[in-house]
C-alpha positions as CSV (number, residue, x, y, z in Angstrom):
1,M,-21.2,-100.5,-175.1
2,R,-21.3,-96.9,-176.4
3,K,-21.5,-95.8,-180.0
4,F,-19.7,-92.8,-181.4
5,Y,-19.1,-91.2,-184.8
6,L,-16.3,-88.7,-185.5
7,K,-17.8,-85.4,-186.4
8,E,-15.1,-83.3,-188.1
9,R,-15.8,-79.6,-188.5
10,D,-13.3,-77.6,-190.5
11,A,-12.9,-75.0,-193.3
12,L,-14.4,-77.5,-195.7
13,E,-17.7,-77.7,-194.0
14,Q,-20.2,-75.8,-196.0
15,K,-23.6,-76.3,-197.8
16,N,-22.6,-77.9,-200.9
17,A,-23.0,-81.2,-202.8
18,G,-19.7,-82.5,-201.4
19,S,-20.9,-82.3,-197.8
20,K,-24.5,-83.6,-198.3
21,A,-23.6,-87.3,-198.0
22,R,-21.4,-86.7,-194.9
23,N,-24.1,-84.6,-193.2
24,D,-26.6,-87.3,-194.0
25,V,-24.5,-90.1,-192.4
26,E,-24.2,-88.1,-189.3
27,S,-28.0,-87.6,-189.0
28,I,-28.7,-91.3,-189.6
29,A,-25.9,-92.4,-187.1
30,E,-27.5,-90.2,-184.4
31,S,-31.0,-91.6,-185.1
32,I,-29.7,-95.1,-184.3
33,G,-27.9,-94.1,-181.2
34,Y,-24.5,-92.8,-182.2
35,E,-23.1,-89.9,-180.1
36,P,-21.0,-87.2,-181.9
37,L,-17.2,-86.8,-180.9
38,D,-17.0,-83.2,-182.2
39,V,-13.6,-82.2,-183.6
40,A,-13.1,-78.6,-184.8
41,L,-9.7,-78.4,-186.5
42,P,-8.9,-76.2,-189.4
43,F,-6.6,-77.9,-192.0
44,E,-3.9,-75.8,-193.6
45,E,-1.5,-76.8,-196.3
46,H,2.2,-76.5,-195.3
47,K,4.6,-75.9,-198.0
48,S,7.9,-76.7,-196.0
49,L,8.7,-80.2,-195.0
50,A,9.5,-79.1,-191.4
51,A,6.1,-77.4,-191.1
52,S,4.4,-80.4,-192.5
53,V,6.1,-82.8,-190.1
54,K,5.2,-80.5,-187.2
55,A,1.6,-80.3,-188.3
56,N,1.2,-84.0,-188.7
57,L,2.5,-84.4,-185.1
58,E,0.2,-81.8,-183.8
59,I,-2.9,-83.2,-185.5
60,E,-2.2,-86.7,-184.3
61,A,-1.8,-85.3,-180.7
62,F,-5.0,-83.3,-181.0
63,F,-7.0,-86.4,-182.1
64,K,-5.4,-88.6,-179.5
65,K,-6.5,-86.4,-176.8
66,R,-10.0,-86.0,-178.3
67,L,-10.5,-89.7,-178.6
68,S,-8.9,-90.6,-175.2
69,G,-12.2,-91.1,-173.5
70,L,-13.1,-94.1,-175.7
71,Q,-13.2,-97.3,-173.7
72,E,-13.0,-101.0,-174.4
73,G,-16.1,-102.1,-176.2
74,D,-17.0,-98.7,-177.6
75,E,-17.7,-98.3,-181.3
76,L,-16.4,-95.5,-183.4
77,L,-17.7,-94.6,-186.9
78,V,-15.3,-92.6,-189.1
79,Q,-16.0,-91.1,-192.5
80,F,-13.3,-91.7,-195.0
81,P,-11.3,-90.0,-196.1
82,P,-11.0,-87.9,-193.0
83,R,-11.2,-84.1,-193.5
84,S,-8.2,-83.6,-191.4
85,H,-5.1,-85.3,-192.5
86,S,-2.0,-86.8,-190.7
87,V,0.3,-89.5,-191.9
88,L,0.3,-90.7,-188.3
89,F,-3.4,-91.6,-188.2
90,P,-2.7,-95.3,-188.7
91,R,-0.7,-95.2,-185.5
92,L,-3.6,-93.5,-183.7
93,Y,-6.4,-95.9,-184.9
94,R,-4.1,-99.0,-184.1
95,S,-3.7,-97.8,-180.6
96,L,-7.5,-97.4,-180.3
97,R,-8.0,-100.9,-181.5
98,K,-5.5,-102.3,-179.1
99,K,-7.5,-100.6,-176.5
100,G,-10.5,-102.6,-177.5
101,V,-12.3,-99.8,-179.5
102,H,-14.2,-101.3,-182.5
103,V,-13.4,-98.9,-185.5
104,T,-15.5,-98.8,-188.7
105,F,-14.5,-96.7,-191.7
106,L,-17.2,-95.6,-194.1
107,I,-15.7,-94.9,-197.5
108,H,-17.0,-91.9,-199.5
109,D,-14.2,-91.8,-201.9
110,L,-11.1,-93.8,-202.9
111,E,-9.0,-90.7,-203.8
112,R,-6.1,-92.5,-205.2
113,M,-8.4,-93.9,-207.9
114,R,-9.5,-90.4,-208.8
115,Y,-6.4,-88.2,-208.6
116,S,-3.3,-90.2,-208.3
117,Q,-2.9,-90.3,-212.2
118,L,-3.5,-86.5,-212.6
119,N,-0.3,-84.7,-213.5
120,D,-1.3,-81.5,-211.7
121,V,-1.8,-83.2,-208.4
122,P,1.3,-82.5,-206.2
123,L,3.5,-85.3,-205.3
124,K,3.0,-84.6,-201.6
125,K,-0.7,-85.1,-201.9
126,R,-0.3,-88.2,-203.9
127,V,1.9,-89.7,-201.3
128,R,-0.5,-88.7,-198.5
129,I,-3.4,-90.3,-200.5
130,S,-1.5,-93.5,-201.0
131,L,-0.7,-93.8,-197.2
132,E,-4.2,-93.0,-196.2
133,E,-5.9,-95.5,-198.5
134,T,-3.5,-98.4,-197.7
135,R,-2.2,-97.9,-194.1
136,L,-5.1,-96.2,-192.7
137,L,-7.9,-98.3,-194.1
138,K,-6.2,-101.4,-192.8
139,E,-6.5,-100.1,-189.2
140,A,-10.3,-100.6,-189.3
141,D,-12.2,-103.6,-187.8
142,R,-14.9,-103.0,-190.5
143,I,-15.0,-100.9,-193.8
144,I,-18.3,-100.0,-195.3
145,C,-17.5,-99.8,-199.0
146,H,-19.9,-98.7,-201.9
147,N,-20.8,-102.0,-203.5
148,D,-19.6,-105.5,-204.4
149,K,-17.3,-104.2,-207.2
150,M,-15.5,-101.8,-204.9
151,K,-15.3,-104.7,-202.3
152,A,-13.7,-107.1,-204.9
153,F,-11.3,-104.3,-205.8
154,L,-10.3,-103.9,-202.1
155,V,-9.9,-107.6,-201.7
156,E,-7.4,-107.6,-204.6
157,Q,-5.5,-104.9,-202.7
158,G,-5.1,-107.3,-199.7
159,F,-8.1,-106.4,-197.5
160,S,-10.0,-109.1,-195.7
161,S,-13.4,-109.9,-197.4
162,H,-14.9,-110.4,-194.0
163,A,-14.2,-106.8,-193.0
164,L,-15.8,-105.3,-196.0
165,I,-19.5,-104.4,-196.0
166,P,-21.1,-103.2,-199.3
167,L,-23.5,-100.2,-198.6
168,G,-25.6,-100.5,-201.7
169,L,-26.4,-96.8,-202.2
170,F,-25.8,-93.5,-200.3
171,D,-29.0,-92.5,-198.4
172,Y,-30.4,-89.0,-199.2
173,L,-32.3,-87.3,-196.5
174,T,-35.0,-84.8,-197.6
175,D,-38.3,-83.2,-196.8
176,C,-39.1,-82.6,-200.5
177,P,-42.3,-84.3,-201.5
178,M,-42.2,-87.0,-204.1
179,R,-42.8,-85.8,-207.6
180,S,-46.0,-86.7,-209.1
181,M,-46.0,-89.0,-212.3
182,E,-47.6,-87.1,-215.1
183,D,-49.0,-89.0,-218.2
184,K,-46.7,-88.0,-221.1
185,K,-46.4,-88.9,-224.8
186,A,-42.6,-88.9,-224.6
187,Y,-40.0,-89.6,-222.0
188,N,-37.0,-87.9,-223.6
189,K,-35.9,-85.2,-221.0
190,V,-32.7,-86.5,-219.4
191,I,-31.3,-84.6,-216.4
192,I,-27.6,-84.2,-215.7
193,A,-26.9,-82.9,-212.2
194,G,-23.6,-82.2,-210.5
195,N,-20.3,-80.6,-211.4
196,L,-20.7,-79.5,-215.0
197,S,-17.3,-78.0,-215.5
198,P,-15.6,-78.6,-218.8
199,E,-12.6,-80.1,-217.0
200,K,-14.6,-82.8,-215.3
201,C,-17.6,-83.3,-217.7
202,V,-15.9,-83.1,-221.1
203,Y,-18.6,-85.2,-222.7
204,I,-21.2,-82.2,-222.2
205,A,-19.6,-80.6,-225.2
206,E,-20.8,-83.5,-227.4
207,L,-24.5,-83.5,-226.3
208,Q,-25.8,-82.0,-229.5
209,K,-24.6,-85.3,-231.1
210,V,-27.4,-87.2,-229.3
211,P,-30.6,-86.4,-231.3
212,E,-34.2,-86.4,-230.0
213,V,-33.0,-86.1,-226.4
214,E,-33.5,-82.9,-224.3
215,F,-30.8,-82.6,-221.7
216,Q,-31.7,-80.7,-218.5
217,L,-28.6,-79.5,-216.7
218,Y,-28.3,-78.5,-213.0
219,G,-25.1,-77.6,-211.3
220,V,-22.1,-75.5,-211.1
221,G,-19.3,-74.8,-213.7
222,Y,-21.6,-75.0,-216.7
223,E,-20.4,-73.2,-219.9
224,D,-23.1,-72.5,-222.6
225,L,-21.9,-73.9,-225.9
226,G,-25.1,-73.1,-227.7
227,Q,-26.3,-76.6,-228.1
228,G,-30.0,-76.6,-229.1
229,N,-30.9,-79.8,-227.1
230,V,-29.4,-78.5,-223.8
231,T,-31.2,-76.4,-221.2
232,Y,-29.3,-75.1,-218.2
233,H,-31.4,-74.5,-215.1
234,G,-28.8,-73.2,-212.7
235,S,-27.3,-74.5,-209.5
236,F,-29.1,-75.4,-206.2
237,L,-28.2,-76.5,-202.7
238,P,-28.7,-80.2,-202.3
239,E,-31.7,-79.7,-200.1
240,E,-33.3,-77.7,-202.9
241,L,-32.1,-79.7,-205.8
242,V,-34.2,-82.8,-205.3
243,C,-37.3,-80.5,-205.5
244,A,-36.1,-78.7,-208.4
245,L,-35.3,-81.6,-210.9
246,D,-37.7,-81.6,-213.9
247,G,-37.3,-84.4,-216.3
248,D,-38.0,-88.0,-217.1
249,F,-34.6,-89.7,-216.3
250,G,-31.5,-88.9,-214.4
251,L,-28.1,-89.6,-216.1
252,V,-25.2,-91.1,-214.5
253,W,-22.2,-90.5,-216.9
254,D,-18.8,-89.1,-216.6
255,G,-15.6,-88.7,-218.6
256,T,-14.4,-87.3,-221.9
257,S,-16.8,-88.8,-224.5
258,I,-20.4,-89.7,-225.1
259,D,-19.3,-93.1,-226.6
260,T,-18.2,-94.5,-223.3
261,C,-17.0,-93.5,-219.9
262,T,-13.3,-92.9,-220.1
263,G,-10.6,-90.9,-218.3
264,I,-10.0,-90.6,-214.5
265,F,-13.7,-89.7,-213.7
266,G,-15.2,-92.1,-216.1
267,N,-13.2,-95.1,-215.1
268,Y,-14.0,-94.3,-211.4
269,L,-17.6,-95.4,-212.2
270,R,-16.5,-98.8,-212.4
271,L,-16.1,-98.7,-208.6
272,N,-18.1,-96.1,-206.9
273,D,-21.7,-95.2,-206.1
274,P,-22.3,-91.7,-207.4
275,H,-24.2,-89.6,-205.0
276,K,-26.1,-88.2,-208.0
277,L,-27.7,-91.7,-208.4
278,S,-29.3,-91.3,-204.9
279,L,-30.3,-87.8,-205.7
280,Y,-32.3,-89.0,-208.9
281,L,-33.9,-92.0,-207.2
282,T,-34.8,-89.8,-204.1
283,A,-36.7,-87.6,-206.6
284,G,-38.5,-90.7,-207.8
285,L,-36.7,-90.5,-211.2
286,P,-35.8,-93.6,-213.2
287,V,-32.1,-93.4,-214.3
288,I,-29.8,-94.1,-217.3
289,V,-26.4,-95.3,-216.4
290,W,-23.2,-96.6,-218.2
291,E,-23.6,-100.4,-218.6
292,E,-20.1,-100.9,-217.2
293,A,-20.6,-98.8,-214.1
294,A,-20.7,-100.7,-210.7
295,V,-24.3,-99.2,-210.0
296,A,-25.5,-100.8,-213.2
297,D,-26.0,-104.0,-211.2
298,F,-28.2,-102.2,-208.8
299,V,-30.3,-100.5,-211.6
300,K,-30.9,-103.8,-213.2
301,A,-31.7,-105.8,-210.1
302,H,-34.2,-103.2,-208.9
303,H,-35.4,-102.3,-212.4
304,V,-35.2,-98.6,-211.9
305,G,-33.8,-97.5,-215.2
306,L,-31.8,-98.3,-218.3
307,T,-28.1,-99.1,-219.0
308,V,-26.4,-98.0,-222.1
309,A,-22.9,-98.5,-223.6
310,S,-23.1,-95.1,-225.2
311,L,-25.2,-92.0,-224.9
312,S,-25.9,-92.5,-228.7
313,D,-27.8,-95.5,-227.6
314,I,-30.4,-93.4,-225.8
315,P,-32.6,-92.2,-228.6
316,G,-33.2,-95.8,-229.7
317,R,-33.9,-97.1,-226.2
318,L,-36.5,-94.3,-225.5
319,A,-38.2,-94.7,-229.0
320,T,-39.1,-98.3,-228.0
321,L,-40.0,-97.6,-224.3
322,S,-43.6,-98.2,-223.6
323,R,-45.7,-96.1,-221.1
324,D,-46.1,-99.2,-219.0
325,E,-42.5,-100.0,-218.8
326,Y,-41.6,-96.3,-217.9
327,Y,-44.1,-96.2,-215.1
328,R,-43.0,-99.6,-213.7
329,M,-39.4,-98.1,-213.5
330,A,-40.9,-94.9,-211.9
331,R,-42.8,-96.9,-209.3
332,N,-39.7,-98.9,-208.5
333,A,-37.7,-95.7,-208.2
334,A,-40.4,-94.4,-205.7
335,D,-39.9,-97.5,-203.7
336,V,-36.1,-96.9,-203.4
337,S,-36.8,-93.3,-202.7
338,G,-38.5,-94.3,-199.5
339,Q,-35.5,-96.3,-198.5
340,L,-33.0,-93.5,-199.2
341,R,-35.1,-91.0,-197.3
342,S,-35.3,-93.2,-194.2
343,G,-31.5,-94.1,-194.1
344,H,-32.2,-97.7,-194.8
345,F,-28.9,-98.5,-196.5
346,L,-26.5,-97.1,-193.8
347,K,-28.8,-98.4,-191.0
348,T,-28.4,-101.9,-192.6
349,A,-24.7,-101.7,-193.0
350,L,-24.4,-100.7,-189.3
351,G,-26.6,-103.7,-188.4
352,A,-29.6,-101.4,-187.2
353,E,-32.0,-103.0,-189.7
């Protein structure tokens, strides 16, 4: 039995936060014996229907030829959603499975949950998203999903429970040393890392309404609103960011309000494992997460942070937080950091640990 992973290289491949998780998956897969099936295929938008149909046929044919060497009993790991798109991919993977190839999809995002309700998303893209997430995912022997909440959602959508494997967290490979735990009198510096654009993180405009908390922001798209409790530190490559973080907690929040996580991105937290959670824990930072987020279960089970209903709850929670309690969470975060840095969660999902 041979093990392979699909290594897609295209115009989207660049050093940014969006590719860090995929690159780490490839590195971890290779460390446990998976060989890359390298595919270099630029993806272009096609405005006309005829051009789109032609492109879909060409992309399917390209992948069919590239995967033709797979044999009965081989394993193929595919990161989902694929970077290259064809509505004919379900047919491609169905033929591989009939050939006896065992196909595993690893979900990074359920794009339908994120984008299908946005008015500015073209209809063609929404149709493509729906086709990929229903038809393509059902052509896998196994699906590695984020957590038990996402698994339950997919079971409701008609997927077999036996085919779904919760990942737990996305691993985060880094050579950055673990931060040292300093003895402090207060633990009120809360980090927000990621895409800080007003369109995505609307709630950032309300941070001045959260007193006695110093927010430390890292990422792209930030617009300075002159809030006295906000410090912007700039943007960093993922490999650099884990070393640059300076604060006491990492915040996992999204949406339009500080009162609760709402909107497309806020509601998505009910299902997904944000990569920023892995970033914070890899740095050895305790976290603060929305109490209705899917990852709240992990945070509470491993005692690596606090869960809150509203950002307005943070000052009160921090005011009653003892030094011993904070350092217990920090030590637990350090333990999880070791697992994330070693690829433990993906290795376990793939049966290597």
